[in-house]
C-alpha positions in Angstrom: 140.2 92.7 164.5 141.3 92.8 160.9 139.1 94.8 158.6 137.0 92.6 156.3 138.3 92.5 152.7 136.1 94.3 150.3 135.6 93.2 146.7 138.4 94.7 144.5 137.2 97.8 142.6 138.0 96.0 139.4 135.3 93.4 140.1 132.7 96.1 140.7 133.8 97.8 137.5 133.5 94.6 135.5 130.0 93.9 137.0 129.0 97.4 135.9 129.7 96.4 132.3 127.9 93.0 132.7 124.6 94.3 134.0 125.6 93.6 137.6 126.8 90.0 137.4 130.2 88.3 137.5 131.4 84.7 137.4 133.6 82.7 139.8 136.4 82.5 137.2 136.3 86.3 136.8 136.4 87.1 140.5 139.2 84.7 141.2 141.2 86.1 138.2 140.8 89.6 139.7 142.0 88.5 143.2 138.9 87.7 145.1 139.4 84.7 147.4 136.9 81.9 147.9 136.5 82.8 151.5 135.6 86.4 150.8 133.1 85.4 148.1 131.5 82.9 150.6 131.2 85.6 153.2 129.6 88.1 150.7 127.0 85.5 149.8 126.4 84.6 153.5 125.8 88.2 154.4 123.4 88.7 151.5 125.6 91.3 149.9 125.9 89.1 146.9 123.3 86.8 145.4 123.9 83.5 143.5 122.1 83.7 140.2 123.3 80.4 138.8 126.1 77.9 139.4 129.2 80.1 139.7 127.5 83.4 138.7 126.6 86.1 141.2 124.7 89.4 141.4 127.0 91.9 143.2 124.0 94.0 144.2 122.5 91.3 146.3 119.3 91.7 144.3 117.8 89.5 141.6 119.1 90.8 138.2 116.8 92.1 135.5 116.5 90.6 132.1 119.8 92.0 130.8 121.6 90.7 133.9 120.1 87.2 133.4 121.1 87.3 129.8 124.7 88.1 130.8 124.5 85.3 133.4 123.5 82.9 130.7 126.5 83.8 128.6 128.8 83.4 131.5 127.3 80.0 132.3 127.7 79.0 128.7 131.5 79.6 128.9 133.9 81.1 126.4 132.3 82.1 123.0 128.8 81.7 124.3 126.3 84.3 123.1 122.7 85.1 123.0 120.5 83.0 120.6 118.3 84.5 117.9 115.3 85.4 120.1 117.4 87.0 122.9 119.6 88.7 120.3 116.4 90.2 118.7 115.5 91.6 122.1 119.0 93.0 122.6 118.9 94.7 119.2 115.5 96.2 119.9 113.6 94.1 117.4 111.3 92.7 120.2 109.5 94.8 122.8 109.1 92.1 125.5 111.8 90.3 127.4 111.7 86.6 126.2 111.8 83.9 128.7 113.5 81.4 128.8 116.6 83.2 127.4 118.2 81.3 124.6 121.9 80.9 124.7 124.2 79.5 122.0 127.3 77.5 123.0 130.1 76.1 120.8 129.6 72.6 119.4 130.5 69.9 121.8 129.9 71.9 124.9 126.9 71.0 127.1 125.6 73.6 129.6 122.8 72.2 131.8 122.0 74.8 134.4 118.7 75.2 136.2 117.2 78.6 135.7 115.6 80.9 133.1 117.9 79.8 130.2 117.9 77.3 127.4 121.3 76.2 125.9 121.8 75.0 122.4 125.0 74.0 120.5 125.9 76.1 117.5 125.7 74.6 114.0 129.2 75.0 112.5 129.4 77.6 109.7 125.7 78.3 109.8 126.2 81.9 111.1 129.0 84.4 110.9 131.6 84.1 113.7 131.3 87.8 114.5 129.8 88.5 117.9 128.5 92.0 118.8 127.0 93.9 121.7 126.6 93.5 125.4 125.6 90.8 126.3 127.4 89.2 123.4 124.9 88.3 120.7 124.5 87.5 117.0 124.8 90.2 114.4 121.5 91.8 113.3 121.7 90.0 109.9 122.2 86.6 111.5 119.5 87.4 114.0 117.0 88.2 111.2 117.9 85.1 109.2 117.5 82.9 112.2 114.1 84.4 113.0 113.0 83.4 109.4 113.2 79.8 110.5 110.5 80.1 113.2 108.5 83.3 112.5 105.5 84.0 110.3 105.6 86.1 107.2 103.9 88.9 109.0 106.4 88.8 111.8 109.3 88.7 109.3 107.8 91.8 107.6 107.9 93.7 110.9 111.4 92.6 111.9 113.0 93.5 108.6 111.4 96.9 108.3 112.1 97.7 111.9 115.8 96.8 111.5 116.2 98.9 108.4 114.2 101.8 109.8 116.3 101.9 113.0 119.4 101.7 110.8 120.5 98.5 112.5 121.3 97.1 109.0 120.9 97.9 105.4 119.1 96.0 102.6 122.4 95.3 100.9 124.0 93.8 104.1 121.0 91.7 104.8 120.8 90.4 101.2 124.5 89.5 101.3 124.1 87.6 104.5 121.1 85.7 103.1 123.1 84.7 100.0 125.7 83.0 102.3 123.1 80.6 103.7 122.4 77.5 101.6 119.1 76.8 103.4 116.8 79.6 104.4 113.1 79.5 105.1 111.1 82.3 103.5 114.0 83.1 101.3 111.9 84.4 98.4 109.9 86.7 100.7 113.0 87.9 102.5 114.7 88.9 99.2 111.5 90.6 98.1 111.5 92.6 101.4 115.2 93.5 100.9 114.3 94.9 97.4 111.3 96.7 98.7 113.1 98.4 101.6 115.8 99.4 99.2 113.2 101.3 97.3 112.5 103.4 100.4 109.6 101.6 102.1 110.3 101.9 105.8 107.4 100.3 107.6 105.2 97.2 107.3 102.3 99.4 106.2 104.4 101.0 103.5 105.5 97.5 102.3 101.9 96.3 102.2 100.9 99.4 100.2 103.7 98.9 97.7 103.0 95.2 97.2 99.2 94.9 97.6 98.0 98.3 96.3 100.6 99.9 93.9 102.3 96.9 92.4 99.4 94.5 92.4 97.2 97.0 90.5 99.7 98.3 88.0 99.8 101.8 89.5 102.9 104.0 88.6 105.9 103.8 90.8 105.8 106.4 93.6 108.8 108.0 95.2 109.2 107.1 98.8 110.4 109.0 101.9 111.3 112.1 99.9 110.3 115.8 100.1 109.6 117.3 96.7 107.2 120.0 97.8 109.7 122.1 99.9 107.9 121.1 103.1 110.0 120.2 106.2 109.1 116.5 106.3 109.1 113.4 104.1 106.1 112.1 102.2 105.3 108.4 102.3 104.5 108.0 98.6 104.8 110.8 96.1 103.5 110.5 92.6 105.4 113.6 91.6 104.5 113.9 87.9 100.8 114.1 88.9 101.1 116.1 92.2 99.5 113.3 94.1 100.6 112.2 97.6 99.7 109.2 99.6 100.2 109.3 103.4 100.2 106.0 105.4 99.5 106.1 109.1 100.2 102.9 111.0 98.8 104.2 114.3 95.6 102.6 115.5 93.9 106.0 115.8 94.4 109.7 115.7 94.3 111.7 118.9 95.8 114.7 120.5 98.6 116.6 118.8 99.1 113.8 116.2 95.6 114.4 114.7 96.3 118.1 114.3 99.7 117.5 112.9 98.2 115.3 110.2 95.6 118.0 109.4 98.3 120.7 109.2 100.3 118.5 106.8 97.3 117.9 104.6 96.4 121.6 104.5 100.0 122.5 103.5 99.8 120.0 100.7 96.7 121.7 99.4 98.5 125.0 99.5 101.3 123.4 97.6 98.7 122.2 95.0 99.1 118.6 95.9 96.3 116.1 96.2 96.6 114.1 99.4 95.1 110.7 100.1 95.5 109.2 103.6 95.1 105.5 104.6 95.7 103.3 107.6 96.1 99.6 108.4 92.4 98.8 108.0 92.3 100.3 104.5 95.5 98.8 103.1 95.1 95.3 104.7 91.4 94.8 104.4 90.5 96.8 101.3 93.6 97.2 99.1 91.6 97.0 95.9 89.3 99.9 97.0 92.4 101.9 97.9 94.0 101.2 94.5 90.8 102.3 92.7 90.7 105.6 94.7 94.4 106.3 94.0 94.0 105.4 90.4 91.0 107.7 90.0 92.9 110.7 91.4 96.0 109.8 89.2 93.8 109.6 86.1 92.2 112.9 86.9 95.6 114.4 87.3 96.8 113.2 83.9 98.1 109.6 84.4 97.6 107.9 80.9 97.3 104.4 82.3 94.6 102.3 84.0 94.7 100.0 87.0 94.6 96.3 86.5 92.7 93.7 88.5 94.6 91.7 91.0 93.7 88.2 92.2 91.8 89.7 95.1 89.7 92.1 93.0 86.0 91.2 93.0 84.9 94.4 91.3 87.2 97.1 89.9 85.3 99.2 87.4 88.3 100.3 85.2 85.8 101.5 82.5 84.7 104.3 84.9 88.2 105.7 84.7 88.8 108.0 81.7 92.5 108.8 81.1 93.4 112.4 80.2 95.7 112.3 77.2 
Protein backbone atom coordinates (compact mmCIF):
# COMPACT_ATOMS: atom_id res chain seq x y z
CA UNK A 1 0.00 0.00 0.00
CA UNK A 2 1.34 3.40 -0.99
CA UNK A 3 1.83 5.83 1.89
CA UNK A 4 -0.77 8.54 2.01
CA UNK A 5 0.44 11.90 0.79
CA UNK A 6 0.92 14.49 3.52
CA UNK A 7 0.32 18.18 2.95
CA UNK A 8 3.51 19.81 1.67
CA UNK A 9 5.47 21.58 4.41
CA UNK A 10 5.11 24.82 2.49
CA UNK A 11 1.34 24.73 3.02
CA UNK A 12 1.71 24.26 6.75
CA UNK A 13 4.23 27.11 6.87
CA UNK A 14 1.81 29.35 4.96
CA UNK A 15 -1.01 28.40 7.31
CA UNK A 16 1.19 29.31 10.26
CA UNK A 17 1.45 32.86 8.90
CA UNK A 18 -2.31 33.00 8.21
CA UNK A 19 -3.59 32.03 11.67
CA UNK A 20 -4.06 28.42 10.60
CA UNK A 21 -6.13 28.84 7.42
CA UNK A 22 -5.41 28.38 3.70
CA UNK A 23 -7.42 28.63 0.50
CA UNK A 24 -7.99 26.18 -2.34
CA UNK A 25 -6.00 28.35 -4.76
CA UNK A 26 -3.07 28.50 -2.34
CA UNK A 27 -2.98 24.74 -1.72
CA UNK A 28 -3.19 23.90 -5.39
CA UNK A 29 -0.47 26.42 -6.17
CA UNK A 30 1.76 24.65 -3.64
CA UNK A 31 1.19 21.20 -5.09
CA UNK A 32 -1.69 19.74 -3.07
CA UNK A 33 -4.06 17.70 -5.21
CA UNK A 34 -7.82 17.85 -4.95
CA UNK A 35 -7.92 14.21 -3.92
CA UNK A 36 -5.58 14.73 -0.97
CA UNK A 37 -7.51 17.80 0.13
CA UNK A 38 -10.78 15.85 0.01
CA UNK A 39 -9.27 13.03 2.09
CA UNK A 40 -7.93 15.46 4.71
CA UNK A 41 -11.42 16.93 5.05
CA UNK A 42 -13.09 13.50 5.18
CA UNK A 43 -10.73 12.30 7.90
CA UNK A 44 -11.32 15.45 9.95
CA UNK A 45 -7.70 16.51 9.80
CA UNK A 46 -8.79 19.68 7.99
CA UNK A 47 -11.99 21.67 8.53
CA UNK A 48 -13.81 23.74 5.93
CA UNK A 49 -14.26 27.28 7.27
CA UNK A 50 -15.90 28.81 4.23
CA UNK A 51 -16.20 28.08 0.53
CA UNK A 52 -12.67 27.14 -0.53
CA UNK A 53 -11.00 28.04 2.82
CA UNK A 54 -9.79 25.48 5.35
CA UNK A 55 -8.41 25.24 8.87
CA UNK A 56 -5.37 22.94 8.76
CA UNK A 57 -5.70 22.08 12.45
CA UNK A 58 -9.10 20.50 12.00
CA UNK A 59 -10.48 22.86 14.68
CA UNK A 60 -12.63 25.97 14.29
CA UNK A 61 -10.27 28.95 14.02
CA UNK A 62 -10.23 31.85 16.46
CA UNK A 63 -11.10 35.42 15.55
CA UNK A 64 -7.80 36.09 13.76
CA UNK A 65 -8.19 32.90 11.71
CA UNK A 66 -11.73 33.91 10.76
CA UNK A 67 -10.46 37.37 9.81
CA UNK A 68 -7.84 35.77 7.57
CA UNK A 69 -10.51 33.50 6.09
CA UNK A 70 -12.64 36.52 5.25
CA UNK A 71 -9.74 38.15 3.39
CA UNK A 72 -9.09 34.93 1.45
CA UNK A 73 -12.77 34.65 0.59
CA UNK A 74 -12.74 38.26 -0.59
CA UNK A 75 -9.98 37.51 -3.10
CA UNK A 76 -6.96 39.52 -4.19
CA UNK A 77 -6.64 42.96 -2.55
CA UNK A 78 -9.34 42.19 0.03
CA UNK A 79 -8.59 43.55 3.50
CA UNK A 80 -10.20 44.08 6.87
CA UNK A 81 -12.73 46.88 7.15
CA UNK A 82 -12.52 49.70 9.72
CA UNK A 83 -13.99 47.84 12.71
CA UNK A 84 -11.95 44.68 12.16
CA UNK A 85 -8.88 46.81 11.40
CA UNK A 86 -9.39 48.64 14.71
CA UNK A 87 -9.35 45.28 16.50
CA UNK A 88 -6.23 44.24 14.60
CA UNK A 89 -4.45 47.46 15.59
CA UNK A 90 -5.41 47.05 19.24
CA UNK A 91 -7.89 49.94 19.31
CA UNK A 92 -10.75 47.64 20.34
CA UNK A 93 -10.61 45.12 23.17
CA UNK A 94 -13.41 42.81 21.99
CA UNK A 95 -13.51 40.68 18.84
CA UNK A 96 -16.16 42.25 16.57
CA UNK A 97 -18.64 39.95 14.85
CA UNK A 98 -19.50 39.92 12.04
CA UNK A 99 -16.03 40.64 10.69
CA UNK A 100 -16.14 43.44 8.11
CA UNK A 101 -14.16 42.81 4.92
CA UNK A 102 -13.47 45.31 2.13
CA UNK A 103 -13.20 44.07 -1.46
CA UNK A 104 -12.33 45.99 -4.64
CA UNK A 105 -15.10 47.82 -6.45
CA UNK A 106 -17.03 45.53 -8.79
CA UNK A 107 -16.37 42.35 -6.87
CA UNK A 108 -19.17 40.64 -4.99
CA UNK A 109 -18.38 38.15 -2.24
CA UNK A 110 -21.48 36.45 -0.86
CA UNK A 111 -20.39 33.76 1.55
CA UNK A 112 -22.35 32.46 4.50
CA UNK A 113 -20.51 32.86 7.77
CA UNK A 114 -19.34 35.45 10.29
CA UNK A 115 -18.38 38.06 7.67
CA UNK A 116 -19.82 41.08 5.92
CA UNK A 117 -18.35 42.13 2.58
CA UNK A 118 -18.42 45.70 1.25
CA UNK A 119 -16.99 47.19 -1.91
CA UNK A 120 -14.33 49.86 -1.47
CA UNK A 121 -15.12 53.42 -2.50
CA UNK A 122 -12.41 54.42 -5.02
CA UNK A 123 -9.81 56.88 -3.72
CA UNK A 124 -11.53 57.28 -0.35
CA UNK A 125 -8.68 55.58 1.50
CA UNK A 126 -5.00 55.18 0.87
CA UNK A 127 -4.09 52.10 -1.16
CA UNK A 128 -1.52 50.98 1.42
CA UNK A 129 -2.41 47.75 3.22
CA UNK A 130 -0.62 46.77 6.42
CA UNK A 131 -0.47 43.97 8.96
CA UNK A 132 -1.62 40.39 9.11
CA UNK A 133 -4.44 39.82 8.30
CA UNK A 134 -4.20 42.64 5.73
CA UNK A 135 -5.93 45.73 7.05
CA UNK A 136 -6.29 49.48 6.69
CA UNK A 137 -3.59 51.78 7.97
CA UNK A 138 -4.12 53.14 11.47
CA UNK A 139 -4.88 56.59 10.04
CA UNK A 140 -7.55 55.33 7.62
CA UNK A 141 -8.98 53.12 10.35
CA UNK A 142 -9.42 56.12 12.67
CA UNK A 143 -10.90 58.30 9.94
CA UNK A 144 -13.42 55.58 9.00
CA UNK A 145 -14.39 55.16 12.65
CA UNK A 146 -15.26 58.88 12.70
CA UNK A 147 -18.15 58.12 10.36
CA UNK A 148 -19.92 55.83 12.81
CA UNK A 149 -18.53 56.51 16.28
CA UNK A 150 -19.56 58.97 18.95
CA UNK A 151 -17.39 61.88 20.07
CA UNK A 152 -16.48 60.01 23.25
CA UNK A 153 -15.47 56.90 21.28
CA UNK A 154 -13.39 59.00 18.90
CA UNK A 155 -11.63 60.61 21.85
CA UNK A 156 -10.67 57.17 23.19
CA UNK A 157 -9.55 55.80 19.82
CA UNK A 158 -7.33 58.77 18.92
CA UNK A 159 -5.62 59.02 22.31
CA UNK A 160 -5.10 55.24 22.46
CA UNK A 161 -3.53 55.20 18.98
CA UNK A 162 -1.15 58.05 19.84
CA UNK A 163 -0.32 56.70 23.29
CA UNK A 164 0.52 53.26 21.82
CA UNK A 165 2.65 55.02 19.16
CA UNK A 166 0.56 53.49 16.37
CA UNK A 167 0.44 56.91 14.71
CA UNK A 168 1.39 60.52 15.37
CA UNK A 169 -0.76 63.67 15.45
CA UNK A 170 1.05 64.89 12.35
CA UNK A 171 0.34 61.73 10.33
CA UNK A 172 -3.28 61.61 11.41
CA UNK A 173 -3.79 65.27 10.60
CA UNK A 174 -2.24 64.83 7.15
CA UNK A 175 -4.51 61.87 6.40
CA UNK A 176 -7.57 63.87 7.49
CA UNK A 177 -6.63 66.70 5.13
CA UNK A 178 -6.75 64.25 2.20
CA UNK A 179 -10.44 63.47 2.75
CA UNK A 180 -12.95 65.88 1.28
CA UNK A 181 -15.74 64.62 3.53
CA UNK A 182 -15.13 63.68 7.13
CA UNK A 183 -17.60 63.48 9.99
CA UNK A 184 -16.40 65.08 13.24
CA UNK A 185 -13.61 66.83 11.30
CA UNK A 186 -13.46 69.80 13.67
CA UNK A 187 -13.31 67.57 16.75
CA UNK A 188 -10.70 65.33 15.17
CA UNK A 189 -8.43 68.23 14.27
CA UNK A 190 -8.80 69.60 17.81
CA UNK A 191 -7.79 66.19 19.17
CA UNK A 192 -4.80 66.12 16.85
CA UNK A 193 -3.69 69.50 18.20
CA UNK A 194 -4.30 68.50 21.82
CA UNK A 195 -2.40 65.21 21.56
CA UNK A 196 0.44 67.11 19.91
CA UNK A 197 0.62 69.19 23.10
CA UNK A 198 1.34 66.02 25.06
CA UNK A 199 -2.09 64.96 26.37
CA UNK A 200 -1.99 61.18 26.17
CA UNK A 201 -5.28 59.90 27.55
CA UNK A 202 -8.99 60.74 27.26
CA UNK A 203 -8.91 62.05 30.83
CA UNK A 204 -5.96 64.34 30.05
CA UNK A 205 -7.79 65.66 26.97
CA UNK A 206 -10.89 66.36 29.06
CA UNK A 207 -8.82 68.19 31.67
CA UNK A 208 -7.09 70.26 28.99
CA UNK A 209 -10.34 71.25 27.27
CA UNK A 210 -12.94 71.41 30.07
CA UNK A 211 -10.80 72.54 33.01
CA UNK A 212 -7.66 74.34 31.91
CA UNK A 213 -8.66 75.91 28.60
CA UNK A 214 -12.35 76.51 29.39
CA UNK A 215 -11.46 78.44 32.56
CA UNK A 216 -8.49 80.42 31.32
CA UNK A 217 -5.88 78.68 33.46
CA UNK A 218 -2.22 78.95 32.40
CA UNK A 219 -0.86 76.32 30.01
CA UNK A 220 0.64 73.38 31.88
CA UNK A 221 3.53 71.29 30.60
CA UNK A 222 2.45 67.70 29.91
CA UNK A 223 4.17 64.36 30.33
CA UNK A 224 7.44 65.88 31.48
CA UNK A 225 9.66 65.48 34.51
CA UNK A 226 10.92 68.79 35.83
CA UNK A 227 11.43 67.77 39.43
CA UNK A 228 14.22 65.25 38.90
CA UNK A 229 11.89 62.40 39.79
CA UNK A 230 12.00 59.12 37.82
CA UNK A 231 8.56 59.44 36.19
CA UNK A 232 6.47 61.90 34.22
CA UNK A 233 3.92 64.32 35.62
CA UNK A 234 0.56 64.65 33.88
CA UNK A 235 0.31 68.45 34.13
CA UNK A 236 3.12 70.61 35.50
CA UNK A 237 2.56 74.31 36.18
CA UNK A 238 6.29 74.72 36.59
CA UNK A 239 6.56 78.46 37.31
CA UNK A 240 4.27 77.99 40.31
CA UNK A 241 5.54 74.56 41.51
CA UNK A 242 2.05 73.08 41.12
CA UNK A 243 1.39 69.59 39.75
CA UNK A 244 -1.89 68.00 38.68
CA UNK A 245 -2.04 64.20 38.51
CA UNK A 246 -4.90 62.58 36.60
CA UNK A 247 -5.87 59.01 37.34
CA UNK A 248 -8.17 57.29 34.88
CA UNK A 249 -8.58 54.15 36.96
CA UNK A 250 -11.96 53.47 38.52
CA UNK A 251 -10.37 53.13 41.96
CA UNK A 252 -7.18 52.84 43.91
CA UNK A 253 -6.19 49.52 45.39
CA UNK A 254 -3.17 47.41 46.18
CA UNK A 255 0.25 48.57 45.12
CA UNK A 256 -1.16 51.29 42.85
CA UNK A 257 -2.60 53.16 45.82
CA UNK A 258 0.73 53.18 47.65
CA UNK A 259 2.59 54.15 44.48
CA UNK A 260 0.40 57.25 44.18
CA UNK A 261 0.98 58.07 47.84
CA UNK A 262 4.73 57.73 47.39
CA UNK A 263 4.68 60.04 44.38
CA UNK A 264 2.69 62.68 46.24
CA UNK A 265 5.06 62.47 49.19
CA UNK A 266 8.09 62.89 46.91
CA UNK A 267 6.44 65.94 45.35
CA UNK A 268 6.09 67.50 48.79
CA UNK A 269 9.76 66.84 49.47
CA UNK A 270 10.53 68.54 46.14
CA UNK A 271 8.43 71.52 47.29
CA UNK A 272 5.68 70.89 44.75
CA UNK A 273 1.98 71.20 45.47
CA UNK A 274 0.11 68.17 44.07
CA UNK A 275 -3.58 67.99 43.19
CA UNK A 276 -5.01 64.61 42.09
CA UNK A 277 -8.25 64.09 40.16
CA UNK A 278 -10.09 61.20 38.52
CA UNK A 279 -12.80 60.74 35.90
CA UNK A 280 -15.64 61.70 38.27
CA UNK A 281 -14.00 65.01 39.15
CA UNK A 282 -13.06 66.11 35.64
CA UNK A 283 -16.20 64.93 33.82
CA UNK A 284 -18.86 65.78 36.38
CA UNK A 285 -17.29 68.74 38.19
CA UNK A 286 -14.79 70.46 35.86
CA UNK A 287 -15.66 73.92 37.21
CA UNK A 288 -14.99 72.86 40.80
CA UNK A 289 -11.67 71.33 39.72
CA UNK A 290 -10.77 74.55 37.89
CA UNK A 291 -11.55 76.63 41.01
CA UNK A 292 -9.34 74.41 43.18
CA UNK A 293 -6.44 74.50 40.75
CA UNK A 294 -6.82 78.25 40.32
CA UNK A 295 -6.82 78.80 44.07
CA UNK A 296 -3.54 76.93 44.46
CA UNK A 297 -2.02 78.72 41.46
CA UNK A 298 -3.03 82.12 42.81
CA UNK A 299 -1.58 81.27 46.21
CA UNK A 300 1.62 80.23 44.43
CA UNK A 301 1.93 83.54 42.59
CA UNK A 302 -0.15 83.26 39.41
CA UNK A 303 -1.21 86.85 38.61
CA UNK A 304 -4.31 85.81 36.69
CA UNK A 305 -7.85 84.77 37.57
CA UNK A 306 -10.02 81.96 36.22
CA UNK A 307 -12.95 82.79 33.95
CA UNK A 308 -16.43 81.37 33.96
CA UNK A 309 -17.20 78.81 31.27
CA UNK A 310 -20.66 78.09 29.87
CA UNK A 311 -21.10 75.33 32.47
CA UNK A 312 -20.18 77.41 35.50
CA UNK A 313 -23.10 78.01 37.83
CA UNK A 314 -21.04 79.57 40.59
CA UNK A 315 -17.36 80.36 40.45
CA UNK A 316 -16.46 82.95 43.05
CA UNK A 317 -13.46 84.55 41.37
CA UNK A 318 -13.64 87.45 43.81
CA UNK A 319 -12.51 85.06 46.54
CA UNK A 320 -9.21 84.60 44.75
CA UNK A 321 -6.62 87.25 45.48
CA UNK A 322 -3.67 87.32 43.09
CA UNK A 323 -0.23 87.70 44.61
CA UNK A 324 1.61 90.42 42.64
